[in-house]
Z-matrix of the N, CA and C atoms (Angstrom, degrees):
N
C 1 1.446
C 2 1.529 1 109.35
N 3 1.318 2 116.75 1 132.81
C 4 1.444 3 122.25 2 -178.68
C 5 1.529 4 109.92 3 -87.68
N 6 1.320 5 115.55 4 133.83
C 7 1.455 6 120.66 5 176.91
C 8 1.521 7 108.59 6 -76.51
N 9 1.317 8 116.27 7 134.41
C 10 1.463 9 120.40 8 177.99
C 11 1.524 10 109.81 9 -69.01
N 12 1.300 11 115.72 10 137.36
C 13 1.458 12 121.26 11 175.80
C 14 1.520 13 109.70 12 -71.87
N 15 1.325 14 115.10 13 153.47
C 16 1.463 15 121.93 14 -179.40
C 17 1.531 16 108.52 15 -120.03
N 18 1.329 17 117.04 16 122.90
C 19 1.456 18 122.18 17 -178.60
C 20 1.522 19 108.55 18 -126.21
N 21 1.330 20 115.51 19 138.50
C 22 1.463 21 122.04 20 176.30
C 23 1.523 22 108.02 21 -110.48
N 24 1.315 23 116.90 22 125.77
C 25 1.457 24 123.25 23 179.25
C 26 1.530 25 107.75 24 -109.38
N 27 1.347 26 116.62 25 121.56
C 28 1.461 27 121.75 26 -174.03
C 29 1.524 28 109.96 27 -120.82
N 30 1.325 29 115.69 28 116.41
C 31 1.461 30 120.98 29 177.53
C 32 1.522 31 107.67 30 -159.96
N 33 1.333 32 116.46 31 142.78
C 34 1.458 33 119.85 32 179.57
C 35 1.528 34 112.07 33 -80.67
N 36 1.332 35 117.36 34 -0.11
C 37 1.456 36 121.96 35 174.67
C 38 1.530 37 108.30 36 -104.09
N 39 1.337 38 117.47 37 103.60
C 40 1.473 39 120.91 38 -175.56
C 41 1.522 40 113.79 39 -58.15
N 42 1.317 41 117.75 40 -29.37
C 43 1.458 42 120.39 41 179.85
C 44 1.526 43 111.09 42 -62.61
N 45 1.313 44 116.62 43 -37.98
C 46 1.469 45 120.74 44 -179.95
C 47 1.518 46 110.76 45 -67.24
N 48 1.334 47 117.08 46 -48.87
C 49 1.470 48 118.78 47 -179.50
C 50 1.524 49 111.12 48 -65.05
N 51 1.333 50 117.31 49 -36.34
C 52 1.471 51 120.73 50 179.15
C 53 1.529 52 110.66 51 -62.64
N 54 1.343 53 116.99 52 -47.13
C 55 1.467 54 120.07 53 -178.40
C 56 1.527 55 111.43 54 -65.30
N 57 1.332 56 117.64 55 -42.53
C 58 1.460 57 120.17 56 178.48
C 59 1.528 58 111.17 57 -63.10
N 60 1.314 59 116.68 58 -46.18
C 61 1.468 60 121.30 59 179.54
C 62 1.527 61 110.61 60 -59.02
N 63 1.329 62 116.21 61 -48.81
C 64 1.462 63 120.57 62 -177.24
C 65 1.525 64 111.25 63 -61.66
N 66 1.321 65 117.06 64 -45.31
C 67 1.465 66 120.25 65 -179.44
C 68 1.520 67 111.67 66 -65.29
N 69 1.306 68 117.50 67 -52.09
C 70 1.464 69 121.02 68 -175.68
C 71 1.522 70 111.43 69 -61.49
N 72 1.326 71 117.74 70 -47.79
C 73 1.469 72 119.67 71 -177.59
C 74 1.522 73 112.51 72 -68.62
N 75 1.321 74 117.18 73 -23.89
C 76 1.461 75 119.75 74 -179.90
C 77 1.532 76 111.52 75 -74.08
N 78 1.334 77 117.36 76 -34.35
C 79 1.458 78 121.16 77 -173.03
C 80 1.520 79 115.84 78 -109.99
N 81 1.323 80 117.92 79 -9.59
C 82 1.464 81 120.27 80 -175.00
C 83 1.524 82 111.27 81 -135.28
N 84 1.352 83 116.08 82 154.08
C 85 1.471 84 119.37 83 174.96
C 86 1.536 85 109.80 84 -80.94
N 87 1.328 86 114.85 85 63.41
C 88 1.458 87 122.33 86 -177.13
C 89 1.524 88 108.56 87 -130.67
N 90 1.325 89 116.21 88 132.82
C 91 1.462 90 120.84 89 173.31
C 92 1.521 91 107.73 90 -93.39
N 93 1.325 92 116.56 91 126.57
C 94 1.454 93 121.26 92 -179.34
C 95 1.520 94 109.44 93 -110.13
N 96 1.311 95 115.17 94 124.69
C 97 1.456 96 123.38 95 176.37
C 98 1.521 97 106.38 96 -104.94
N 99 1.310 98 117.72 97 154.82
C 100 1.454 99 119.69 98 -179.73
C 101 1.527 100 111.00 99 -128.49
N 102 1.339 101 113.75 100 151.84
C 103 1.465 102 121.19 101 175.51
C 104 1.522 103 107.13 102 -141.68
N 105 1.322 104 115.64 103 144.34
C 106 1.464 105 120.55 104 -175.97
C 107 1.522 106 113.77 105 -93.04
N 108 1.339 107 117.27 106 -5.05
C 109 1.466 108 119.74 107 177.79
C 110 1.530 109 110.00 108 -161.34
N 111 1.332 110 114.92 109 171.33
C 112 1.452 111 120.66 110 -176.71
C 113 1.516 112 114.19 111 -66.30
N 114 1.328 113 117.00 112 -36.63
C 115 1.469 114 119.83 113 179.48
C 116 1.527 115 111.05 114 -63.14
N 117 1.324 116 116.05 115 -44.80
C 118 1.466 117 120.17 116 178.39
C 119 1.529 118 110.19 117 -63.33
N 120 1.324 119 116.48 118 -41.68
C 121 1.466 120 120.52 119 179.84
C 122 1.524 121 111.54 120 -60.46
N 123 1.321 122 117.08 121 -46.00
C 124 1.471 123 119.91 122 179.91
C 125 1.520 124 111.31 123 -64.58
N 126 1.317 125 117.30 124 -36.91
C 127 1.466 126 120.29 125 175.42
C 128 1.520 127 111.55 126 -62.79
N 129 1.322 128 116.33 127 -42.58
C 130 1.463 129 120.34 128 178.87
C 131 1.524 130 111.13 129 -65.44
N 132 1.324 131 116.84 130 -40.77
C 133 1.471 132 120.90 131 178.54
C 134 1.525 133 111.58 132 -62.45
N 135 1.321 134 117.36 133 -32.94
C 136 1.469 135 119.87 134 -179.76
C 137 1.521 136 112.26 135 -71.51
N 138 1.330 137 116.81 136 -18.35
C 139 1.468 138 120.51 137 -177.29
C 140 1.527 139 113.80 138 -109.25
N 141 1.333 140 117.64 139 -14.43
C 142 1.459 141 120.14 140 -173.12
C 143 1.537 142 109.47 141 -146.88
N 144 1.331 143 117.87 142 133.98
C 145 1.469 144 119.10 143 177.72
C 146 1.533 145 110.93 144 -77.85
N 147 1.312 146 115.92 145 133.13
C 148 1.461 147 121.30 146 176.84
C 149 1.519 148 109.17 147 -118.99
N 150 1.333 149 115.39 148 142.78
C 151 1.456 150 120.60 149 176.71
C 152 1.523 151 110.90 150 -76.72
N 153 1.338 152 116.11 151 -33.38
C 154 1.460 153 120.59 152 -178.59
C 155 1.516 154 110.25 153 -151.80
N 156 1.342 155 114.20 154 155.83
C 157 1.461 156 121.60 155 174.87
C 158 1.518 157 107.68 156 -128.92
N 159 1.343 158 115.75 157 122.98
C 160 1.461 159 122.03 158 171.86
C 161 1.516 160 105.39 159 -95.04
N 162 1.322 161 117.41 160 124.15
C 163 1.458 162 120.59 161 -164.68
C 164 1.520 163 112.61 162 -137.28
N 165 1.327 164 116.18 163 126.54
C 166 1.454 165 121.50 164 173.50
C 167 1.527 166 108.74 165 -77.77
N 168 1.329 167 117.37 166 150.64
C 169 1.459 168 120.75 167 178.16
C 170 1.519 169 111.32 168 -83.47
N 171 1.327 170 116.05 169 -49.64
C 172 1.465 171 121.10 170 -173.16
C 173 1.523 172 111.01 171 -88.13
N 174 1.321 173 114.68 172 100.08
C 175 1.465 174 121.09 173 177.51
C 176 1.521 175 107.91 174 -138.37
N 177 1.319 176 116.90 175 151.93
C 178 1.468 177 118.50 176 176.22
C 179 1.529 178 110.94 177 -67.78
N 180 1.317 179 115.41 178 152.68
C 181 1.471 180 119.53 179 -178.94
C 182 1.515 181 109.82 180 80.83
N 183 1.300 182 116.19 181 -125.84
C 184 1.463 183 121.74 182 178.88
C 185 1.537 184 108.56 183 -78.47
N 186 1.334 185 116.54 184 129.37
C 187 1.461 186 118.47 185 -176.55
C 188 1.531 187 111.75 186 -87.75
N 189 1.315 188 114.97 187 174.05
C 190 1.453 189 120.79 188 -176.69
C 191 1.520 190 115.03 189 -63.12
N 192 1.340 191 117.37 190 -30.98
C 193 1.465 192 119.68 191 177.33
C 194 1.529 193 110.77 192 -64.90
N 195 1.331 194 115.81 193 -43.48
C 196 1.468 195 120.09 194 179.83
C 197 1.526 196 110.89 195 -65.97
N 198 1.321 197 116.53 196 -41.08
C 199 1.466 198 120.31 197 177.93
C 200 1.524 199 109.87 198 -64.38
N 201 1.339 200 117.06 199 -42.93
C 202 1.470 201 121.11 200 178.67
C 203 1.525 202 110.90 201 -57.99
N 204 1.328 203 116.52 202 -47.29
C 205 1.468 204 120.45 203 -179.48
C 206 1.524 205 111.10 204 -59.46
N 207 1.329 206 117.20 205 -41.97
C 208 1.475 207 120.69 206 -179.99
C 209 1.530 208 111.13 207 -68.16
N 210 1.321 209 117.55 208 -39.95
C 211 1.469 210 120.09 209 178.80
C 212 1.528 211 109.84 210 -63.54
N 213 1.326 212 117.27 211 -46.63
C 214 1.458 213 120.66 212 -178.94
C 215 1.530 214 110.65 213 -63.06
N 216 1.327 215 117.20 214 -38.04
C 217 1.466 216 121.15 215 179.86
C 218 1.539 217 111.70 216 -72.29
N 219 1.322 218 117.04 217 -45.73
C 220 1.470 219 120.17 218 -172.35
C 221 1.524 220 114.85 219 -95.81
N 222 1.333 221 117.54 220 -24.39
C 223 1.467 222 121.39 221 -176.27
C 224 1.531 223 108.81 222 -133.60
N 225 1.319 224 117.85 223 66.03
C 226 1.467 225 121.03 224 -171.84
C 227 1.529 226 115.06 225 -63.09
N 228 1.300 227 118.68 226 -18.06
C 229 1.472 228 120.77 227 178.99
C 230 1.522 229 112.26 228 -85.36
N 231 1.320 230 117.32 229 -9.16
C 232 1.458 231 121.65 230 -179.56
C 233 1.531 232 109.49 231 -84.51
N 234 1.320 233 116.11 232 127.77
C 235 1.458 234 122.03 233 177.96
C 236 1.531 235 107.73 234 -76.93
N 237 1.330 236 117.27 235 133.11
C 238 1.463 237 121.91 236 177.03
C 239 1.521 238 108.80 237 -112.15
N 240 1.322 239 116.07 238 124.72
C 241 1.454 240 122.30 239 176.17
C 242 1.521 241 107.41 240 -119.75
N 243 1.320 242 115.62 241 115.15
C 244 1.460 243 121.20 242 -179.92
C 245 1.520 244 108.66 243 -86.94
N 246 1.325 245 115.18 244 130.73
C 247 1.462 246 121.32 245 174.63
C 248 1.521 247 106.37 246 -102.68
N 249 1.331 248 116.08 247 119.51
C 250 1.454 249 120.30 248 -174.01
C 251 1.520 250 111.81 249 -138.77
N 252 1.307 251 115.50 250 153.60
C 253 1.462 252 120.19 251 176.41
C 254 1.521 253 110.74 252 -77.88
N 255 1.325 254 117.65 253 -20.32
C 256 1.460 255 120.85 254 -177.02
C 257 1.523 256 110.02 255 -149.33
N 258 1.309 257 116.27 256 119.79
C 259 1.472 258 120.82 257 176.80
C 260 1.526 259 108.56 258 -94.93
N 261 1.342 260 116.33 259 57.16
C 262 1.457 261 120.22 260 -179.15
C 263 1.530 262 110.80 261 -79.11
N 264 1.311 263 116.52 262 -179.67
C 265 1.463 264 121.72 263 -175.50
C 266 1.537 265 112.42 264 -58.38
N 267 1.335 266 117.50 265 -41.10
C 268 1.469 267 119.84 266 179.95
C 269 1.518 268 111.21 267 -62.64
N 270 1.320 269 115.97 268 -44.87
C 271 1.465 270 120.17 269 179.27
C 272 1.522 271 110.20 270 -61.30
N 273 1.314 272 116.92 271 -46.35
C 274 1.462 273 120.39 272 179.84
C 275 1.528 274 111.88 273 -61.92
N 276 1.333 275 117.61 274 -40.43
C 277 1.465 276 120.16 275 -177.94
C 278 1.528 277 112.75 276 -72.31
N 279 1.323 278 118.33 277 -26.65
C 280 1.464 279 121.47 278 -178.85
C 281 1.528 280 113.28 279 -94.46
N 282 1.319 281 117.93 280 0.26
C 283 1.463 282 121.45 281 -171.77
C 284 1.515 283 115.03 282 -79.34
N 285 1.320 284 118.52 283 -13.30
C 286 1.474 285 122.31 284 178.81
C 287 1.529 286 113.03 285 58.37
N 288 1.336 287 117.79 286 29.51
C 289 1.462 288 120.69 287 177.15
C 290 1.512 289 115.10 288 89.66
N 291 1.326 290 118.15 289 9.66
C 292 1.463 291 120.21 290 176.84
C 293 1.530 292 109.58 291 -71.99
N 294 1.312 293 115.49 292 163.34
C 295 1.461 294 120.70 293 175.89
C 296 1.529 295 108.51 294 -92.39
N 297 1.341 296 117.22 295 169.53
C 298 1.462 297 121.14 296 -174.33
C 299 1.511 298 113.53 297 -130.89
N 300 1.324 299 114.81 298 147.46
C 301 1.458 300 124.12 299 162.37
C 302 1.521 301 105.12 300 -128.71
N 303 1.325 302 116.79 301 134.18
C 304 1.456 303 120.37 302 -179.17
C 305 1.528 304 109.30 303 -100.25
N 306 1.356 305 115.22 304 131.52
C 307 1.466 306 121.27 305 178.20
C 308 1.524 307 109.36 306 -70.52
N 309 1.309 308 118.48 307 146.33
C 310 1.461 309 125.77 308 -0.84
C 311 1.529 310 110.21 309 -76.56
N 312 1.312 311 115.72 310 134.94
C 313 1.462 312 122.40 311 -178.33
C 314 1.524 313 108.56 312 -83.32
N 315 1.324 314 115.77 313 126.68
C 316 1.467 315 119.90 314 178.23
C 317 1.524 316 109.56 315 -94.45
N 318 1.298 317 116.02 316 163.10
C 319 1.461 318 120.26 317 177.11
C 320 1.530 319 110.25 318 -67.43
N 321 1.332 320 117.34 319 -27.72
C 322 1.477 321 119.52 320 174.31
C 323 1.524 322 110.64 321 -65.40
N 324 1.345 323 117.38 322 -36.81
C 325 1.467 324 120.86 323 175.35
C 326 1.531 325 110.20 324 -60.95
N 327 1.322 326 116.41 325 -43.12
C 328 1.474 327 121.24 326 -179.78
C 329 1.529 328 110.06 327 -65.71
N 330 1.323 329 117.00 328 -42.83
C 331 1.469 330 120.40 329 178.00
C 332 1.532 331 110.79 330 -58.62
N 333 1.330 332 116.46 331 -45.94
C 334 1.464 333 120.81 332 -179.52
C 335 1.524 334 110.62 333 -63.47
N 336 1.306 335 116.47 334 -42.95
C 337 1.463 336 121.81 335 178.95
C 338 1.529 337 111.09 336 -59.57
N 339 1.308 338 116.94 337 -47.17
C 340 1.470 339 121.27 338 -179.51
C 341 1.520 340 110.53 339 -64.52
N 342 1.321 341 116.50 340 -40.43
C 343 1.460 342 118.90 341 178.30
C 344 1.529 343 111.07 342 -65.11
N 345 1.340 344 117.35 343 -44.69
C 346 1.463 345 121.09 344 -178.60
C 347 1.526 346 112.39 345 -62.87
N 348 1.314 347 117.35 346 -41.24
C 349 1.459 348 120.07 347 -172.65
C 350 1.533 349 114.44 348 -95.36
N 351 1.328 350 117.25 349 -26.73
C 352 1.464 351 119.63 350 -176.39
C 353 1.526 352 112.93 351 -121.41
N 354 1.346 353 117.89 352 -4.21
C 355 1.456 354 122.42 353 -179.30
C 356 1.528 355 111.26 354 56.30
N 357 1.321 356 115.99 355 41.29
C 358 1.466 357 122.35 356 179.43
C 359 1.511 358 110.71 357 -115.39
N 360 1.325 359 116.19 358 137.01
C 361 1.452 360 121.72 359 173.66
C 362 1.533 361 108.72 360 -103.88
N 363 1.344 362 117.09 361 154.71
C 364 1.476 363 119.07 362 179.05
C 365 1.522 364 111.08 363 -58.85
N 366 1.313 365 115.44 364 145.15
C 367 1.452 366 122.30 365 177.38
C 368 1.510 367 109.37 366 -111.03
N 369 1.305 368 116.05 367 173.15
C 370 1.461 369 120.34 368 174.15
C 371 1.530 370 107.51 369 -57.40
N 372 1.336 371 117.41 370 137.08
C 373 1.467 372 119.35 371 -178.52
C 374 1.521 373 112.07 372 -54.53
N 375 1.325 374 115.13 373 137.87
C 376 1.458 375 120.63 374 177.48
C 377 1.514 376 109.33 375 -81.11
N 378 1.314 377 116.52 376 144.17
C 379 1.467 378 121.17 377 179.33
C 380 1.509 379 110.31 378 -61.82
N 381 1.314 380 115.63 379 141.46
C 382 1.465 381 120.00 380 -178.45
C 383 1.507 382 110.79 381 -100.69
């Protein structure tokens, strides 16, 4: 039996986390958790192991760079994927080795990401 992967999606825009969660859970054996800010995400990480974190940079309070640094320091086995509107030089230099998706993120981008990191292909949609 295969263990379901655990992914945390962090963005202060609930519509984005809702769409990502709905798509991923419909086509993959992955449980998607959501957080609306970096503080909530770090609290969730302290209580639950995640295989990956999809993370927006621009959020109120603690930003995505600070959250990325803490994840890499405290949870080195967790994959961090930064979702950003611009992967410019500053973003790349402050990312601490995280991976990137550039907004607007397409479902094909998500499919490729899941395949690269989890070696999973989309399945028949699960009944809702």
